[in-house]
N, C-alpha and C positions, 0 to 999 in steps of 0.2 A: 498745807503741810501734810495733813493726814492723807491726802490723795497721793502724794509722792511716796509715803511709806507703804501704802497699800499697793501702789504700782510696783515698788521694789520687791515687796513680798510676793506679788504675783509672778514677776519675772523669775525670781529664785525658785518658786514652786514649779513653774513650767520647765525650767532647766533641770531640776531634780527629777521631774516626771519623765522628761526625754532621756535622761541618763539611764533611768530604770528601764525604759522601753528598749533602749539600745543594748543593755546588758542582759535582758531577758533571754534572747536566743542562746547566749553563752551558758546560762544556767540550765537550759534545756539540754545542751550538749553534755554538760557535766552529769546531769541526771541519766542520760542515755548511756554514757560510758560507764557509770558506776554500777548499773544493774540492780540486783536485789538489795545491796547495802548502800543505796543512794544517799540516805541522810547522813550516815556515818562517813562514807567516802568523800562527801562534799566538804567535810571539815578539814582545815589545815592539819598537818600531821602533829603539831605541838598542842592542839586543842584537845582537852579531855572530852571523851564521848560518854554520855549518860545512857545506860541501858535500862529500858523499862520493860518489865514483864507484864503480860496480860493478867489482870486480877483473877480471871477464870482459871488460868493455869495454876496460879498460886493456891487457889482453893482446892483444885483437883489434886495437886501434889503428885507424888510417885514418879513414874516414868515420863509422863508428859512434862512435868516440871524440870526433870533432868535434861530432857531433850531441848526444852526452851532455853535453859541456861547454857547448854553446850553451843546452841546456835548463836546466842548472843555473844558469848565469849569468842567464838570463831570470827564473828563480824568485827570485833574490836581488837583482834590479836595484833600485837606489835605496836599498839598505840596506847596512850594513857586513857583510862576509863574509870568511871565512878560506879 
């Protein structure tokens, strides 16, 4: 009986792996079409994007921080963000 369960799990794992292998080229196309904002652009439009700033920029502050915030906000413009 254990053999049949292991065999069923193996078949499901192979099917999941093959589905991932067949979907991977589509993910590459999404990435190439998105350009610089690939992680944000790959999300569906109703999903909130989380913007993370570099800790080094946070410590530096000033104009570098303002530029990083402006770049981040431009990347998520028109969609929900955190």
